[in-house]
TORPA-4810 file (N, C-alpha, C, O; in nm, 3 decimals):
<nodes>
NODE_1_5.557_-2.385_5.826_5.427_-2.442_5.860_5.329_-2.416_5.745_5.313_-2.302_5.702_M
NODE_2_5.265_-2.522_5.697_5.170_-2.508_5.587_5.045_-2.432_5.633_5.011_-2.432_5.751_A
NODE_3_4.979_-2.368_5.538_4.857_-2.293_5.570_4.745_-2.390_5.607_4.724_-2.491_5.540_A
NODE_4_4.674_-2.357_5.713_4.560_-2.438_5.757_4.431_-2.373_5.709_4.417_-2.251_5.708_M
NODE_5_4.336_-2.458_5.668_4.203_-2.410_5.630_4.097_-2.499_5.694_4.112_-2.621_5.700_R
NODE_6_3.992_-2.436_5.740_3.876_-2.508_5.792_3.757_-2.462_5.708_3.720_-2.345_5.711_I
NODE_7_3.697_-2.555_5.634_3.594_-2.520_5.536_3.458_-2.577_5.579_3.442_-2.698_5.593_I
NODE_8_3.363_-2.487_5.600_3.224_-2.525_5.628_3.147_-2.526_5.497_3.146_-2.427_5.424_F
NODE_9_3.083_-2.637_5.467_3.005_-2.651_5.344_2.861_-2.686_5.379_2.829_-2.802_5.405_N
NODE_10_2.774_-2.583_5.379_2.632_-2.602_5.415_2.616_-2.672_5.548_2.523_-2.751_5.567_N
NODE_11_2.706_-2.644_5.643_2.705_-2.714_5.771_2.599_-2.655_5.865_2.572_-2.535_5.864_A
NODE_12_2.541_-2.742_5.945_2.444_-2.698_6.045_2.447_-2.791_6.165_2.500_-2.902_6.158_G
NODE_13_2.390_-2.745_6.275_2.385_-2.827_6.396_2.250_-2.812_6.462_2.199_-2.701_6.482_K
NODE_14_2.191_-2.927_6.497_2.066_-2.924_6.572_2.078_-3.016_6.693_2.153_-3.113_6.692_R
NODE_15_2.004_-2.983_6.795_1.991_-3.067_6.913_1.844_-3.106_6.923_1.756_-3.021_6.932_F
NODE_16_1.819_-3.236_6.920_1.682_-3.288_6.908_1.620_-3.233_6.780_1.668_-3.263_6.670_N
NODE_17_1.515_-3.155_6.790_1.450_-3.103_6.669_1.478_-2.955_6.646_1.426_-2.895_6.552_Y
NODE_18_1.560_-2.895_6.732_1.586_-2.751_6.721_1.719_-2.725_6.650_1.824_-2.773_6.693_E
NODE_19_1.712_-2.650_6.542_1.833_-2.610_6.471_1.898_-2.494_6.544_1.835_-2.389_6.562_W
NODE_20_2.022_-2.512_6.585_2.098_-2.405_6.651_2.165_-2.318_6.544_2.164_-2.195_6.553_I
NODE_21_2.223_-2.383_6.444_2.291_-2.316_6.333_2.262_-2.395_6.206_2.246_-2.517_6.210_L
NODE_22_2.255_-2.325_6.093_2.233_-2.398_5.968_2.286_-2.319_5.849_2.302_-2.197_5.854_K
NODE_23_2.313_-2.393_5.742_2.358_-2.335_5.615_2.484_-2.248_5.630_2.491_-2.137_5.576_N
NODE_24_2.583_-2.300_5.703_2.708_-2.226_5.719_2.801_-2.260_5.602_2.838_-2.376_5.582_I
NODE_25_2.836_-2.159_5.526_2.937_-2.171_5.421_3.044_-2.067_5.451_3.025_-1.947_5.431_N
NODE_26_3.157_-2.115_5.498_3.261_-2.021_5.543_3.395_-2.093_5.548_3.401_-2.214_5.573_Y
NODE_27_3.502_-2.018_5.523_3.637_-2.074_5.531_3.722_-1.991_5.627_3.736_-1.870_5.611_T
NODE_28_3.777_-2.059_5.726_3.875_-1.999_5.818_4.013_-2.042_5.770_4.034_-2.160_5.740_F
NODE_29_4.108_-1.950_5.762_4.240_-1.989_5.713_4.350_-1.905_5.775_4.329_-1.792_5.818_E
NODE_30_4.471_-1.964_5.777_4.588_-1.893_5.830_4.652_-1.809_5.719_4.645_-1.844_5.601_T
NODE_31_4.715_-1.697_5.761_4.706_-1.639_5.894_4.578_-1.557_5.905_4.533_-1.499_5.807_P
NODE_32_4.520_-1.553_6.023_4.399_-1.474_6.039_4.349_-1.476_6.181_4.370_-1.573_6.254_G
NODE_33_4.282_-1.368_6.220_4.219_-1.358_6.352_4.070_-1.332_6.330_4.031_-1.227_6.280_A
NODE_34_3.988_-1.428_6.368_3.844_-1.423_6.345_3.770_-1.412_6.477_3.807_-1.478_6.575_Y
NODE_35_3.667_-1.330_6.480_3.580_-1.319_6.596_3.445_-1.380_6.562_3.383_-1.344_6.461_A
NODE_36_3.399_-1.473_6.645_3.263_-1.526_6.633_3.177_-1.447_6.729_3.197_-1.452_6.850_I
NODE_37_3.080_-1.374_6.675_3.001_-1.282_6.757_2.853_-1.318_6.749_2.808_-1.388_6.659_V
NODE_38_2.779_-1.267_6.847_2.635_-1.289_6.853_2.588_-1.283_6.996_2.670_-1.296_7.088_G
NODE_39_2.459_-1.263_7.020_2.405_-1.253_7.157_2.428_-1.382_7.235_2.454_-1.488_7.177_P
NODE_40_2.417_-1.372_7.367_2.426_-1.491_7.451_2.320_-1.592_7.409_2.205_-1.556_7.385_N
NODE_41_2.358_-1.718_7.402_2.263_-1.824_7.366_2.237_-1.837_7.218_2.149_-1.913_7.178_G
NODE_42_2.313_-1.765_7.135_2.285_-1.766_6.991_2.359_-1.877_6.916_2.333_-1.899_6.798_S
NODE_43_2.452_-1.945_6.983_2.521_-2.056_6.917_2.670_-2.036_6.896_2.732_-2.112_6.822_G
NODE_44_2.728_-1.935_6.959_2.872_-1.909_6.941_2.956_-2.028_6.987_3.045_-2.075_6.916_K
NODE_45_2.926_-2.075_7.109_3.004_-2.187_7.162_2.980_-2.315_7.083_3.071_-2.397_7.069_S
NODE_46_2.859_-2.332_7.032_2.831_-2.447_6.946_2.918_-2.443_6.822_2.973_-2.545_6.781_T
NODE_47_2.931_-2.325_6.763_3.013_-2.312_6.642_3.159_-2.341_6.671_3.224_-2.411_6.593_L
NODE_48_3.212_-2.288_6.780_3.355_-2.310_6.809_3.381_-2.458_6.841_3.489_-2.509_6.813_I
NODE_49_3.283_-2.525_6.901_3.299_-2.668_6.926_3.290_-2.749_6.797_3.351_-2.855_6.786_Q
NODE_50_3.215_-2.701_6.701_3.214_-2.764_6.568_3.349_-2.746_6.500_3.402_-2.839_6.439_M
NODE_51_3.405_-2.626_6.510_3.537_-2.601_6.452_3.641_-2.694_6.514_3.728_-2.746_6.444_I
NODE_52_3.631_-2.715_6.645_3.728_-2.798_6.717_3.710_-2.947_6.689_3.795_-3.028_6.727_A
NODE_53_3.601_-2.983_6.623_3.575_-3.124_6.597_3.510_-3.196_6.714_3.495_-3.318_6.712_G
NODE_54_3.472_-3.120_6.818_3.405_-3.179_6.934_3.261_-3.215_6.900_3.210_-3.318_6.944_V
NODE_55_3.196_-3.129_6.822_3.060_-3.154_6.775_3.063_-3.178_6.625_3.125_-3.101_6.551_L
NODE_56_2.996_-3.283_6.580_2.986_-3.310_6.437_2.865_-3.236_6.380_2.765_-3.220_6.450_S
NODE_57_2.873_-3.190_6.255_2.758_-3.123_6.196_2.641_-3.219_6.177_2.660_-3.337_6.147_P
NODE_58_2.520_-3.168_6.196_2.400_-3.248_6.171_2.364_-3.249_6.024_2.294_-3.337_5.977_S
NODE_59_2.413_-3.149_5.951_2.394_-3.142_5.806_2.518_-3.080_5.745_2.594_-3.012_5.814_S
NODE_60_2.539_-3.104_5.616_2.656_-3.050_5.549_2.784_-3.112_5.601_2.783_-3.223_5.654_G
NODE_61_2.896_-3.040_5.584_3.025_-3.098_5.622_3.122_-2.990_5.667_3.106_-2.872_5.635_S
NODE_62_3.225_-3.033_5.741_3.338_-2.950_5.779_3.463_-3.026_5.739_3.481_-3.141_5.778_I
NODE_63_3.549_-2.962_5.661_3.674_-3.028_5.621_3.793_-2.946_5.668_3.786_-2.824_5.682_S
NODE_64_3.902_-3.017_5.693_4.024_-2.956_5.748_4.139_-2.982_5.651_4.154_-3.093_5.601_Y
NODE_65_4.218_-2.880_5.626_4.325_-2.890_5.528_4.455_-2.831_5.583_4.456_-2.720_5.636_H
NODE_66_4.561_-2.907_5.569_4.695_-2.861_5.607_4.775_-2.853_5.478_4.829_-2.953_5.430_N
NODE_67_4.782_-2.731_5.422_4.840_-2.718_5.289_4.754_-2.794_5.189_4.634_-2.769_5.180_G
NODE_68_4.814_-2.885_5.115_4.739_-2.964_5.017_4.686_-3.094_5.076_4.619_-3.171_5.007_S
NODE_69_4.714_-3.120_5.203_4.672_-3.245_5.266_4.540_-3.226_5.342_4.517_-3.122_5.404_S
NODE_70_4.457_-3.328_5.336_4.332_-3.327_5.412_4.357_-3.390_5.549_4.421_-3.495_5.559_V
NODE_71_4.308_-3.325_5.653_4.321_-3.376_5.790_4.185_-3.430_5.833_4.083_-3.364_5.814_V
NODE_72_4.183_-3.549_5.889_4.056_-3.608_5.931_4.002_-3.535_6.053_4.078_-3.475_6.130_S
NODE_73_3.870_-3.540_6.071_3.809_-3.478_6.188_3.862_-3.541_6.317_3.873_-3.473_6.419_A
NODE_74_3.894_-3.669_6.311_3.948_-3.737_6.429_4.090_-3.693_6.461_4.135_-3.707_6.575_D
NODE_75_4.162_-3.641_6.362_4.301_-3.603_6.382_4.325_-3.455_6.399_4.439_-3.413_6.420_G
NODE_76_4.219_-3.374_6.390_4.238_-3.229_6.392_4.285_-3.180_6.529_4.343_-3.072_6.539_I
NODE_77_4.259_-3.258_6.634_4.299_-3.214_6.768_4.450_-3.191_6.778_4.495_-3.114_6.863_F
NODE_78_4.527_-3.256_6.693_4.672_-3.239_6.695_4.712_-3.098_6.651_4.823_-3.052_6.681_K
NODE_79_4.623_-3.030_6.580_4.654_-2.899_6.523_4.589_-2.785_6.602_4.611_-2.668_6.570_Y
NODE_80_4.510_-2.818_6.705_4.428_-2.719_6.773_4.458_-2.714_6.922_4.485_-2.816_6.984_I
NODE_81_4.454_-2.593_6.977_4.447_-2.575_7.123_4.324_-2.490_7.152_4.285_-2.407_7.070_S
NODE_82_4.265_-2.510_7.269_4.141_-2.440_7.301_4.137_-2.404_7.448_4.180_-2.481_7.534_I
NODE_83_4.084_-2.285_7.478_4.056_-2.243_7.614_3.911_-2.197_7.618_3.869_-2.115_7.537_A
NODE_84_3.835_-2.250_7.714_3.692_-2.217_7.721_3.644_-2.233_7.865_3.701_-2.309_7.942_A
NODE_85_3.537_-2.161_7.901_3.485_-2.169_8.038_3.443_-2.310_8.078_3.449_-2.345_8.195_P
NODE_86_3.400_-2.390_7.981_3.350_-2.525_8.011_3.460_-2.631_8.009_3.431_-2.749_8.028_Y
NODE_87_3.585_-2.590_7.988_3.698_-2.682_7.994_3.778_-2.653_8.120_3.824_-2.540_8.140_L
NODE_88_3.793_-2.752_8.205_3.852_-2.731_8.336_3.999_-2.772_8.341_4.044_-2.858_8.265_E
NODE_89_4.071_-2.711_8.431_4.207_-2.753_8.465_4.199_-2.867_8.566_4.093_-2.893_8.622_L
NODE_90_4.311_-2.934_8.589_4.315_-3.040_8.690_4.340_-2.975_8.826_4.452_-2.934_8.857_V
NODE_91_4.236_-2.965_8.905_4.240_-2.886_9.029_4.344_-2.937_9.129_4.396_-2.859_9.209_E
NODE_92_4.374_-3.068_9.125_4.469_-3.124_9.222_4.614_-3.099_9.183_4.705_-3.118_9.265_E
NODE_93_4.637_-3.055_9.060_4.773_-3.026_9.014_4.820_-2.892_9.068_4.740_-2.802_9.094_F
NODE_94_4.951_-2.879_9.084_5.010_-2.748_9.104_5.027_-2.683_8.966_5.009_-2.748_8.863_T
NODE_95_5.061_-2.556_8.966_5.087_-2.488_8.839_5.195_-2.563_8.760_5.180_-2.587_8.641_L
NODE_96_5.302_-2.598_8.827_5.413_-2.668_8.763_5.367_-2.802_8.704_5.405_-2.837_8.593_E
NODE_97_5.287_-2.875_8.780_5.239_-3.006_8.733_5.145_-2.992_8.613_5.149_-3.074_8.521_E
NODE_98_5.061_-2.887_8.614_4.970_-2.867_8.501_5.047_-2.836_8.372_5.011_-2.885_8.265_Q
NODE_99_5.151_-2.756_8.383_5.233_-2.722_8.266_5.303_-2.847_8.213_5.307_-2.870_8.092_I
NODE_100_5.359_-2.928_8.302_5.425_-3.052_8.261_5.326_-3.151_8.202_5.359_-3.226_8.110_L
NODE_101_5.204_-3.153_8.255_5.099_-3.240_8.202_5.066_-3.202_8.058_5.048_-3.288_7.973_F
NODE_102_5.059_-3.072_8.032_5.032_-3.025_7.896_5.139_-3.075_7.799_5.109_-3.109_7.685_Q
NODE_103_5.262_-3.079_7.845_5.374_-3.121_7.760_5.362_-3.267_7.716_5.425_-3.306_7.618_L
NODE_104_5.285_-3.346_7.786_5.264_-3.485_7.746_5.180_-3.494_7.619_5.182_-3.596_7.550_K
NODE_105_5.107_-3.387_7.587_5.018_-3.386_7.472_5.064_-3.292_7.361_5.054_-3.324_7.243_F
NODE_106_5.114_-3.176_7.401_5.157_-3.076_7.302_5.279_-3.001_7.356_5.284_-2.964_7.473_K
NODE_107_5.376_-2.980_7.268_5.492_-2.901_7.308_5.455_-2.752_7.303_5.348_-2.715_7.254_S
NODE_108_5.544_-2.668_7.353_5.521_-2.524_7.351_5.594_-2.460_7.233_5.700_-2.507_7.192_F
NODE_109_5.536_-2.355_7.180_5.594_-2.286_7.065_5.725_-2.218_7.103_5.751_-2.191_7.220_S
NODE_110_5.805_-2.192_7.002_5.932_-2.118_7.020_6.025_-2.185_7.121_6.108_-2.118_7.184_N
NODE_111_6.012_-2.317_7.138_6.097_-2.392_7.232_6.090_-2.338_7.374_6.188_-2.342_7.448_N
NODE_112_5.975_-2.287_7.411_5.958_-2.235_7.547_5.966_-2.349_7.648_5.912_-2.457_7.626_L
NODE_113_6.034_-2.323_7.760_6.045_-2.421_7.867_5.927_-2.405_7.964_5.858_-2.303_7.960_S
NODE_114_5.902_-2.504_8.051_5.798_-2.488_8.153_5.817_-2.364_8.239_5.720_-2.299_8.278_P
NODE_115_5.942_-2.330_8.268_5.969_-2.209_8.347_5.929_-2.084_8.267_5.874_-1.990_8.323_V
NODE_116_5.958_-2.084_8.137_5.919_-1.972_8.052_5.767_-1.955_8.053_5.716_-1.843_8.063_D
NODE_117_5.697_-2.067_8.043_5.550_-2.063_8.038_5.493_-2.006_8.168_5.403_-1.922_8.166_V
NODE_118_5.547_-2.051_8.279_5.502_-1.998_8.409_5.530_-1.848_8.418_5.450_-1.772_8.472_A
NODE_119_5.644_-1.807_8.366_5.682_-1.666_8.370_5.589_-1.582_8.284_5.545_-1.475_8.326_D
NODE_120_5.558_-1.631_8.164_5.469_-1.558_8.073_5.328_-1.546_8.131_5.261_-1.445_8.110_I
NODE_121_5.285_-1.648_8.202_5.151_-1.644_8.263_5.143_-1.544_8.379_5.034_-1.509_8.424_S
NODE_122_5.260_-1.498_8.426_5.272_-1.411_8.542_5.220_-1.479_8.669_5.170_-1.413_8.761_E
NODE_123_5.232_-1.612_8.671_5.189_-1.691_8.787_5.307_-1.765_8.850_5.288_-1.853_8.935_L
NODE_124_5.427_-1.730_8.809_5.547_-1.806_8.847_5.562_-1.820_8.999_5.608_-1.923_9.047_K
NODE_125_5.524_-1.718_9.073_5.539_-1.723_9.219_5.444_-1.823_9.282_5.456_-1.855_9.401_S
NODE_126_5.347_-1.874_9.203_5.250_-1.970_9.254_5.274_-2.111_9.199_5.183_-2.194_9.199_N
NODE_127_5.396_-2.138_9.152_5.419_-2.262_9.079_5.398_-2.387_9.164_5.372_-2.495_9.109_R
NODE_128_5.409_-2.375_9.297_5.390_-2.492_9.383_5.252_-2.497_9.448_5.224_-2.585_9.529_S
NODE_129_5.166_-2.401_9.413_5.032_-2.395_9.471_4.937_-2.481_9.388_4.945_-2.481_9.265_K
NODE_130_4.847_-2.554_9.453_4.748_-2.634_9.380_4.648_-2.542_9.313_4.609_-2.439_9.368_E
NODE_131_4.606_-2.582_9.194_4.519_-2.497_9.113_4.385_-2.473_9.181_4.322_-2.370_9.158_I
NODE_132_4.340_-2.567_9.264_4.212_-2.546_9.333_4.217_-2.427_9.428_4.114_-2.375_9.470_R
NODE_133_4.338_-2.384_9.462_4.354_-2.267_9.550_4.380_-2.138_9.471_4.405_-2.033_9.530_N
NODE_134_4.376_-2.146_9.339_4.389_-2.027_9.254_4.258_-1.949_9.254_4.151_-2.006_9.271_F
NODE_135_4.269_-1.819_9.235_4.149_-1.738_9.211_4.096_-1.769_9.071_4.167_-1.829_8.990_S
NODE_136_3.973_-1.727_9.042_3.915_-1.751_8.909_3.997_-1.680_8.801_4.010_-1.731_8.690_S
NODE_137_4.051_-1.563_8.833_4.133_-1.490_8.737_4.265_-1.561_8.708_4.311_-1.562_8.594_G
NODE_138_4.325_-1.619_8.811_4.450_-1.694_8.793_4.427_-1.818_8.707_4.508_-1.850_8.620_M
NODE_139_4.316_-1.886_8.730_4.283_-2.004_8.649_4.265_-1.965_8.503_4.310_-2.035_8.412_K
NODE_140_4.200_-1.850_8.481_4.178_-1.805_8.344_4.309_-1.771_8.276_4.328_-1.804_8.159_Q
NODE_141_4.399_-1.705_8.345_4.532_-1.675_8.289_4.601_-1.804_8.245_4.661_-1.811_8.138_R
NODE_142_4.593_-1.906_8.331_4.660_-2.032_8.300_4.598_-2.100_8.179_4.669_-2.150_8.093_L
NODE_143_4.466_-2.103_8.173_4.397_-2.163_8.058_4.440_-2.097_7.927_4.475_-2.164_7.830_K
NODE_144_4.437_-1.965_7.927_4.470_-1.891_7.805_4.617_-1.908_7.770_4.652_-1.925_7.654_V
NODE_145_4.704_-1.904_7.871_4.847_-1.924_7.847_4.874_-2.058_7.781_4.945_-2.065_7.680_T
NODE_146_4.818_-2.165_7.835_4.842_-2.299_7.782_4.790_-2.313_7.640_4.852_-2.380_7.557_L
NODE_147_4.676_-2.249_7.610_4.621_-2.258_7.475_4.705_-2.180_7.375_4.736_-2.230_7.267_A
NODE_148_4.743_-2.058_7.411_4.815_-1.971_7.317_4.958_-2.016_7.295_5.011_-2.001_7.185_V
NODE_149_5.022_-2.070_7.397_5.162_-2.109_7.385_5.181_-2.251_7.330_5.294_-2.292_7.303_L
NODE_150_5.074_-2.325_7.313_5.086_-2.458_7.253_5.139_-2.447_7.110_5.103_-2.354_7.038_A
NODE_151_5.223_-2.540_7.072_5.285_-2.536_6.939_5.191_-2.597_6.836_5.214_-2.706_6.784_D
NODE_152_5.084_-2.523_6.806_4.984_-2.566_6.709_4.948_-2.447_6.620_4.968_-2.333_6.660_V
NODE_153_4.896_-2.473_6.499_4.864_-2.362_6.409_4.728_-2.298_6.433_4.700_-2.190_6.380_P
NODE_154_4.642_-2.363_6.512_4.505_-2.313_6.532_4.478_-2.293_6.681_4.495_-2.386_6.760_I
NODE_155_4.436_-2.172_6.718_4.404_-2.140_6.857_4.257_-2.100_6.865_4.213_-2.009_6.794_I
NODE_156_4.182_-2.167_6.951_4.041_-2.137_6.971_4.021_-2.086_7.113_4.061_-2.151_7.210_L
NODE_157_3.959_-1.970_7.126_3.937_-1.908_7.256_3.790_-1.871_7.271_3.735_-1.798_7.189_L
NODE_158_3.728_-1.921_7.376_3.589_-1.888_7.406_3.587_-1.799_7.529_3.623_-1.843_7.638_D
NODE_159_3.546_-1.673_7.512_3.540_-1.573_7.620_3.672_-1.569_7.699_3.673_-1.597_7.819_E
NODE_160_3.782_-1.535_7.634_3.914_-1.548_7.696_3.945_-1.455_7.812_4.035_-1.484_7.891_P
NODE_161_3.872_-1.343_7.826_3.905_-1.253_7.938_3.806_-1.266_8.054_3.801_-1.180_8.141_T
NODE_162_3.727_-1.373_8.055_3.638_-1.398_8.168_3.719_-1.400_8.298_3.820_-1.469_8.308_T
NODE_163_3.673_-1.324_8.396_3.735_-1.317_8.529_3.869_-1.244_8.532_3.937_-1.245_8.634_N
NODE_164_3.908_-1.181_8.422_4.031_-1.102_8.421_4.000_-0.955_8.448_3.904_-0.900_8.395_L
NODE_165_4.084_-0.892_8.532_4.069_-0.749_8.557_4.137_-0.672_8.443_4.185_-0.732_8.347_D
NODE_166_4.141_-0.540_8.453_4.196_-0.459_8.345_4.343_-0.493_8.317_4.385_-0.497_8.202_Q
NODE_167_4.418_-0.517_8.422_4.558_-0.556_8.403_4.566_-0.691_8.330_4.653_-0.712_8.245_K
NODE_168_4.475_-0.780_8.364_4.470_-0.910_8.298_4.432_-0.898_8.151_4.486_-0.971_8.067_G
NODE_169_4.342_-0.807_8.119_4.304_-0.785_7.980_4.423_-0.732_7.900_4.446_-0.774_7.786_V
NODE_170_4.497_-0.641_7.958_4.617_-0.588_7.892_4.719_-0.699_7.870_4.782_-0.706_7.765_E
NODE_171_4.735_-0.786_7.969_4.826_-0.902_7.956_4.781_-0.992_7.841_4.863_-1.037_7.761_W
NODE_172_4.651_-1.016_7.831_4.595_-1.099_7.724_4.627_-1.043_7.586_4.668_-1.117_7.497_Y
NODE_173_4.609_-0.913_7.568_4.636_-0.851_7.438_4.785_-0.859_7.403_4.821_-0.881_7.287_H
NODE_174_4.870_-0.842_7.502_5.014_-0.852_7.478_5.052_-0.995_7.441_5.136_-1.017_7.354_E
NODE_175_4.990_-1.092_7.508_5.015_-1.233_7.478_4.977_-1.265_7.333_5.052_-1.330_7.261_L
NODE_176_4.860_-1.218_7.291_4.813_-1.244_7.155_4.904_-1.177_7.053_4.933_-1.234_6.947_M
NODE_177_4.948_-1.057_7.084_5.036_-0.984_6.992_5.169_-1.054_6.973_5.222_-1.058_6.862_K
NODE_178_5.223_-1.110_7.080_5.356_-1.171_7.076_5.358_-1.311_7.016_5.456_-1.349_6.951_K
NODE_179_5.249_-1.388_7.036_5.259_-1.530_7.008_5.161_-1.586_6.904_5.154_-1.707_6.887_F
NODE_180_5.086_-1.502_6.835_4.987_-1.558_6.742_5.014_-1.522_6.596_4.931_-1.550_6.509_T
NODE_181_5.127_-1.460_6.567_5.157_-1.424_6.429_5.162_-1.548_6.340_5.218_-1.651_6.379_E
NODE_182_5.103_-1.537_6.222_5.101_-1.645_6.123_5.025_-1.770_6.168_5.049_-1.880_6.118_N
NODE_183_4.935_-1.751_6.263_4.851_-1.862_6.307_4.705_-1.829_6.282_4.670_-1.715_6.250_R
NODE_184_4.620_-1.929_6.295_4.476_-1.909_6.283_4.418_-1.896_6.423_4.424_-1.990_6.503_L
NODE_185_4.363_-1.779_6.454_4.304_-1.752_6.585_4.155_-1.728_6.567_4.114_-1.645_6.485_V
NODE_186_4.074_-1.800_6.644_3.929_-1.782_6.639_3.881_-1.757_6.781_3.898_-1.841_6.869_I
NODE_187_3.820_-1.641_6.802_3.777_-1.599_6.935_3.626_-1.588_6.938_3.566_-1.519_6.856_V
NODE_188_3.565_-1.654_7.033_3.420_-1.654_7.049_3.383_-1.556_7.159_3.418_-1.578_7.275_C
NODE_189_3.313_-1.448_7.125_3.286_-1.344_7.225_3.186_-1.242_7.172_3.171_-1.223_7.052_S
NODE_190_3.116_-1.176_7.266_3.040_-1.057_7.228_3.090_-0.935_7.306_3.019_-0.836_7.321_N
NODE_191_3.215_-0.945_7.355_3.278_-0.837_7.431_3.391_-0.777_7.348_3.485_-0.848_7.311_T
NODE_192_3.383_-0.650_7.320_3.479_-0.587_7.229_3.623_-0.597_7.279_3.715_-0.608_7.198_E
NODE_193_3.643_-0.593_7.409_3.780_-0.597_7.461_3.850_-0.728_7.428_3.973_-0.735_7.429_R
NODE_194_3.772_-0.832_7.399_3.831_-0.963_7.369_3.865_-0.980_7.221_3.949_-1.063_7.185_E
NODE_195_3.800_-0.902_7.135_3.810_-0.926_6.991_3.853_-0.804_6.911_3.845_-0.805_6.789_I
NODE_196_3.900_-0.700_6.978_3.932_-0.576_6.908_4.040_-0.594_6.802_4.042_-0.519_6.705_S
NODE_197_4.128_-0.691_6.819_4.237_-0.714_6.723_4.197_-0.805_6.607_4.273_-0.821_6.512_Y
NODE_198_4.079_-0.864_6.614_4.035_-0.956_6.508_4.001_-0.878_6.381_3.936_-0.774_6.387_C
NODE_199_4.044_-0.928_6.269_4.024_-0.859_6.142_3.903_-0.909_6.066_3.859_-0.845_5.970_T
NODE_200_3.847_-1.023_6.106_3.727_-1.077_6.043_3.625_-1.112_6.151_3.662_-1.155_6.260_S
NODE_201_3.497_-1.093_6.121_3.392_-1.123_6.218_3.287_-1.213_6.154_3.244_-1.192_6.041_R
NODE_202_3.246_-1.314_6.231_3.146_-1.408_6.186_3.026_-1.396_6.281_3.036_-1.430_6.398_V
NODE_203_2.915_-1.346_6.229_2.794_-1.325_6.311_2.707_-1.450_6.301_2.657_-1.483_6.194_D
NODE_204_2.690_-1.519_6.413_2.613_-1.644_6.408_2.467_-1.621_6.374_2.398_-1.713_6.330_V
NODE_205_2.418_-1.499_6.392_2.278_-1.471_6.359_2.251_-1.487_6.209_2.136_-1.500_6.167_L
NODE_206_2.357_-1.485_6.129_2.342_-1.507_5.985_2.311_-1.652_5.953_2.272_-1.685_5.841_L
NODE_207_2.328_-1.739_6.053_2.313_-1.884_6.029_2.204_-1.943_6.116_2.215_-2.057_6.161_Y
NODE_208_2.100_-1.865_6.139_1.988_-1.913_6.221_1.874_-1.962_6.132_1.771_-2.007_6.183_K
</nodes>
């Protein structure tokens, strides 16, 4: 797998007349684990959505590179998986159906089967239960599992341990340890338990 790079060149984002972030010059690249940090409301989620190509910069540019090839902003979704509080699962699906639905868009890394994915999520006993009947912690496990196990080089996680108890946090760290080697991981959080393994930190307050 070629090295991925995401390059911010004087990038900024504003909504109406208010600048949320500005003058960002930064490069994210594989392999690496980056934490986006800052107080609540400071623009962390805005930045991760810019990285994902969901939000376009209001100034400057963001470019994506796969080895020596340039990837268009419209095509970057093929290289990215994301889990975030504002992204919902299909509540009418069962666990099994949600996993199979994901396979229509992205395969799983390491040739993992749907049964493997359910097993890794530790939700296998609930495979026939509709997601709307899951607890908030179960839904979060599933979101993070689907994002991390997707066969893509870039993983974006926004507050990944939301609604997880201590056992769930330990599961999350083991998941990241096992399945993110040689990938680009970007975690948006101001909670140390979510980002303790990250080797680089990006403080959004530097771009206000």
